[in-house]
C-alpha positions as CSV (number, residue, x, y, z in Angstrom):
1,X,16.5,-7.2,-11.9
2,X,15.3,-4.7,-9.5
3,X,12.1,-5.1,-7.5
4,X,9.1,-3.0,-6.3
5,X,9.0,-2.0,-2.6
6,X,5.8,-0.8,-1.3
7,X,5.8,2.2,0.8
8,X,2.2,2.3,2.2
9,X,3.5,2.4,5.4
10,X,4.9,5.9,5.1
11,X,1.7,7.0,3.3
12,X,-0.4,6.1,6.1
13,X,1.8,8.1,8.6
14,X,1.6,11.1,6.4
15,X,-2.2,10.7,6.1
16,X,-2.5,9.8,9.7
17,X,-4.7,6.8,9.2
18,X,-4.6,3.3,11.1
19,X,-4.3,0.0,9.6
20,X,-7.8,-0.9,10.9
21,X,-9.2,2.4,9.5
22,X,-7.8,2.0,6.0
23,X,-8.5,-1.7,5.6
24,X,-12.4,-1.0,6.8
25,X,-12.5,2.1,4.2
26,X,-10.6,0.0,1.4
27,X,-12.6,-3.2,2.0
28,X,-10.1,-5.6,2.6
29,X,-9.0,-7.6,5.7
30,X,-6.3,-6.2,8.4
31,X,-4.4,-9.2,7.7
32,X,-4.2,-8.7,3.7
33,X,-3.4,-4.9,4.2
34,X,-0.9,-5.8,6.8
35,X,0.8,-7.9,4.5
36,X,0.7,-5.1,1.7
37,X,2.1,-2.6,4.3
38,X,5.0,-4.9,5.2
39,X,6.1,-5.8,1.6
40,X,5.0,-9.6,2.3
41,X,3.1,-9.6,-1.1
42,X,4.4,-10.5,-4.4
43,X,1.5,-9.1,-6.3
44,X,-1.3,-6.5,-5.6
45,X,-4.6,-6.2,-7.7
46,X,-5.2,-2.8,-9.5
47,X,-8.6,-2.5,-7.9
48,X,-7.0,-2.7,-4.3
49,X,-4.3,-0.2,-5.2
50,X,-6.8,2.1,-6.8
51,X,-9.1,1.7,-3.6
52,X,-6.0,2.5,-1.4
53,X,-5.0,5.5,-3.5
54,X,-8.6,6.9,-3.3
55,X,-8.8,6.7,0.4
56,X,-5.4,8.2,1.1
57,X,-5.8,10.7,-1.8
58,X,-2.4,9.8,-3.6
59,X,-1.3,8.4,-6.7
60,X,0.2,5.0,-7.1
61,X,3.6,6.3,-7.6
62,X,3.4,7.6,-3.9
63,X,3.1,4.1,-2.8
64,X,5.3,2.2,-5.4
65,X,8.9,2.6,-5.6
66,X,11.2,0.7,-7.9
67,X,14.5,-0.2,-6.3
68,X,17.5,-1.4,-8.4
69,X,19.7,-4.6,-7.5
70,X,23.2,-3.5,-6.0
């Protein structure tokens, strides 16, 4: 079975936004956002994903990527 990879780091670079600024604007802690950014989570709430997309002006598909097993 494949897995979902979070590409938040790439989107943050494209939008030129820091971890601290994004965390503050989304309303979550720096620690939790860092875990999302570094793919250290097994789940993400839709409300959190929606807030991230709103702040970054992107679609969920810009952040989520499906990776097949090799």
